[in-house]
Legacy VTK file of the C-alpha trace (Angstrom):
# vtk DataFile Version 3.0
C-alpha trace
ASCII
DATASET POLYDATA
POINTS 185 float
-17.846 -7.805 2.852
-15.979 -5.839 0.291
-12.308 -4.411 0.898
-9.697 -3.110 -1.047
-6.146 -2.712 0.092
-3.883 -0.018 -1.677
-0.299 1.327 -0.998
2.921 1.360 -2.693
4.687 -1.503 -4.288
6.409 -3.586 -1.435
3.864 -2.610 1.285
2.282 -6.026 1.528
-1.033 -5.625 -0.197
-1.282 -9.045 -1.942
-0.106 -10.768 1.483
-2.427 -9.200 3.490
-5.394 -9.521 0.725
-4.490 -13.164 0.538
-4.565 -13.700 4.199
-7.617 -11.848 4.793
-9.461 -13.708 2.076
-8.184 -17.137 3.407
-9.167 -16.085 7.070
-12.585 -14.902 5.972
-13.329 -17.639 3.446
-14.010 -15.022 0.413
-12.555 -14.178 -2.720
-9.165 -12.554 -3.041
-8.759 -10.459 -6.012
-5.212 -9.556 -6.890
-5.245 -6.781 -9.304
-1.874 -7.495 -10.659
-3.590 -10.564 -12.455
-5.488 -7.924 -14.254
-2.574 -5.879 -15.233
0.003 -8.384 -16.052
-0.328 -10.918 -18.950
1.749 -13.581 -16.833
4.122 -14.102 -13.986
6.963 -12.532 -15.829
5.610 -9.201 -15.216
6.962 -8.077 -18.633
3.721 -7.473 -20.720
0.476 -5.514 -19.626
-2.936 -7.097 -20.657
-4.855 -4.493 -22.628
-7.345 -2.291 -20.871
-10.410 -4.138 -22.387
-9.212 -7.495 -21.080
-8.658 -5.989 -17.647
-12.268 -4.711 -17.585
-13.517 -7.992 -18.581
-11.769 -9.629 -15.946
-12.966 -7.078 -13.348
-16.405 -7.433 -14.508
-16.244 -11.176 -14.203
-14.798 -11.043 -10.693
-17.376 -8.643 -9.453
-20.458 -10.271 -11.015
-19.566 -13.587 -9.699
-18.580 -12.534 -5.852
-20.732 -10.639 -3.335
-17.921 -10.662 -0.892
-14.176 -10.114 -1.629
-10.907 -8.515 -0.642
-8.683 -6.635 -3.261
-5.131 -6.142 -3.294
-4.194 -3.404 -5.289
-5.640 -0.545 -7.402
-7.311 -0.438 -10.710
-8.098 3.508 -10.459
-5.625 4.600 -13.262
-7.529 2.308 -15.988
-10.823 2.178 -14.199
-11.589 5.146 -12.020
-15.188 3.671 -11.013
-14.150 0.057 -10.226
-14.594 -0.997 -6.966
-16.821 1.742 -5.979
-19.127 -0.142 -3.616
-16.408 -0.925 -0.916
-17.192 -1.282 2.809
-13.659 -0.364 3.473
-10.552 1.044 1.780
-7.262 0.087 3.576
-4.166 2.107 2.626
-0.793 0.552 3.722
2.255 2.535 4.300
5.820 1.782 5.090
8.933 3.609 5.550
10.571 4.015 2.277
13.811 2.158 2.899
11.854 -0.794 4.278
9.741 -0.679 1.248
12.331 -0.508 -1.221
14.437 -3.490 0.575
11.301 -5.536 0.134
11.048 -4.647 -3.715
14.776 -5.554 -4.274
14.324 -8.898 -2.535
11.311 -9.740 -4.341
12.775 -8.776 -7.791
15.920 -10.725 -7.226
13.838 -13.813 -6.229
11.441 -13.453 -9.179
14.297 -13.931 -11.849
11.842 -12.658 -14.602
14.493 -11.952 -16.977
14.331 -8.197 -16.765
17.635 -6.518 -17.380
19.115 -5.384 -14.173
22.251 -3.324 -12.994
23.789 -1.550 -9.881
22.546 1.856 -9.130
24.560 4.619 -8.096
24.784 3.242 -4.488
25.795 -0.226 -5.737
22.348 -1.721 -5.137
20.676 -4.098 -7.417
18.202 -2.153 -9.733
15.828 -2.631 -12.629
13.209 -0.704 -14.672
10.677 -1.552 -12.218
12.807 -0.855 -9.329
13.550 2.557 -10.860
9.819 3.300 -11.397
9.384 2.436 -7.516
11.696 4.812 -6.488
9.375 7.561 -7.976
6.503 6.421 -5.631
6.651 9.364 -3.074
8.227 12.011 -5.752
5.706 11.725 -8.632
3.395 14.551 -8.914
1.094 13.564 -11.631
-2.041 11.811 -9.857
-2.898 10.149 -13.102
0.335 7.959 -12.753
-1.179 4.924 -11.169
0.884 3.128 -8.328
2.126 6.292 -6.984
1.448 8.154 -3.597
-0.375 11.184 -5.309
-2.608 9.064 -7.181
-3.476 6.901 -4.087
-3.990 10.054 -2.193
-6.338 11.367 -4.970
-8.299 7.853 -4.703
-8.779 8.116 -1.140
-9.917 11.715 -1.584
-12.583 10.622 -4.003
-13.440 7.264 -1.941
-16.894 6.946 -0.690
-15.638 4.467 1.542
-14.152 4.774 4.995
-10.469 4.419 4.950
-8.073 2.873 7.284
-4.340 3.813 7.203
-2.063 1.044 8.618
1.466 0.358 9.018
2.547 -2.466 7.081
5.853 -3.064 9.096
3.590 -5.156 11.377
2.974 -8.609 11.089
-0.012 -9.916 8.584
-1.946 -11.177 11.701
-1.764 -7.919 13.599
-2.776 -6.080 10.225
-5.691 -8.552 9.971
-6.764 -7.892 13.581
-6.801 -4.230 13.208
-9.203 -4.360 9.977
-11.402 -6.870 11.838
-11.424 -4.466 15.042
-12.136 -1.426 12.536
-14.917 -3.358 11.110
-16.638 -4.406 14.489
-16.445 -0.625 15.910
-17.956 0.866 12.791
-20.524 -1.740 12.633
-19.141 -3.001 9.190
-18.448 -6.526 10.109
-22.299 -7.299 9.757
-21.992 -6.637 5.965
-21.649 -9.805 4.078
LINES 1 186
185 0 1 2 3 4 5 6 7 8 9 10 11 12 13 14 15 16 17 18 19 20 21 22 23 24 25 26 27 28 29 30 31 32 33 34 35 36 37 38 39 40 41 42 43 44 45 46 47 48 49 50 51 52 53 54 55 56 57 58 59 60 61 62 63 64 65 66 67 68 69 70 71 72 73 74 75 76 77 78 79 80 81 82 83 84 85 86 87 88 89 90 91 92 93 94 95 96 97 98 99 100 101 102 103 104 105 106 107 108 109 110 111 112 113 114 115 116 117 118 119 120 121 122 123 124 125 126 127 128 129 130 131 132 133 134 135 136 137 138 139 140 141 142 143 144 145 146 147 148 149 150 151 152 153 154 155 156 157 158 159 160 161 162 163 164 165 166 167 168 169 170 171 172 173 174 175 176 177 178 179 180 181 182 183 184
């Protein structure tokens, strides 16, 4: 079983991926671990290091669930999936989740109040461009993820991530059963 979960920041990719992997007893790959040097989320790994980490994960795991995308720096990565899951969430709810997460992380990033008096930082300001960015080479944006889905050879399941993680898990399992993909392991 090889599944990838994509969607905007704050849609619950990591939460769902980790939950699914735990329930299915398979490897969970969080692409944030490729991108960021550590959990301060301040410095990126060089692309060569990311590719090495990716190759190590792929060569040592037959079954896995991936949270996030590597498409912007490795377009051919995770190309042999049985299912690509796209999570969406109303924009106000997504941004609320992101703000809460950023406040709880206390990574030392410079922060300020935006024009609406809401906590923000450079990452949150970038997240605000998720729907408006038009350059599909800008990873982590809706236009880039739409492009990734257009090129995908895998079936695509779109889910509303305002649902509980258990409900999302059940929807994925049902999709896999209906399309005879649950036998792949």
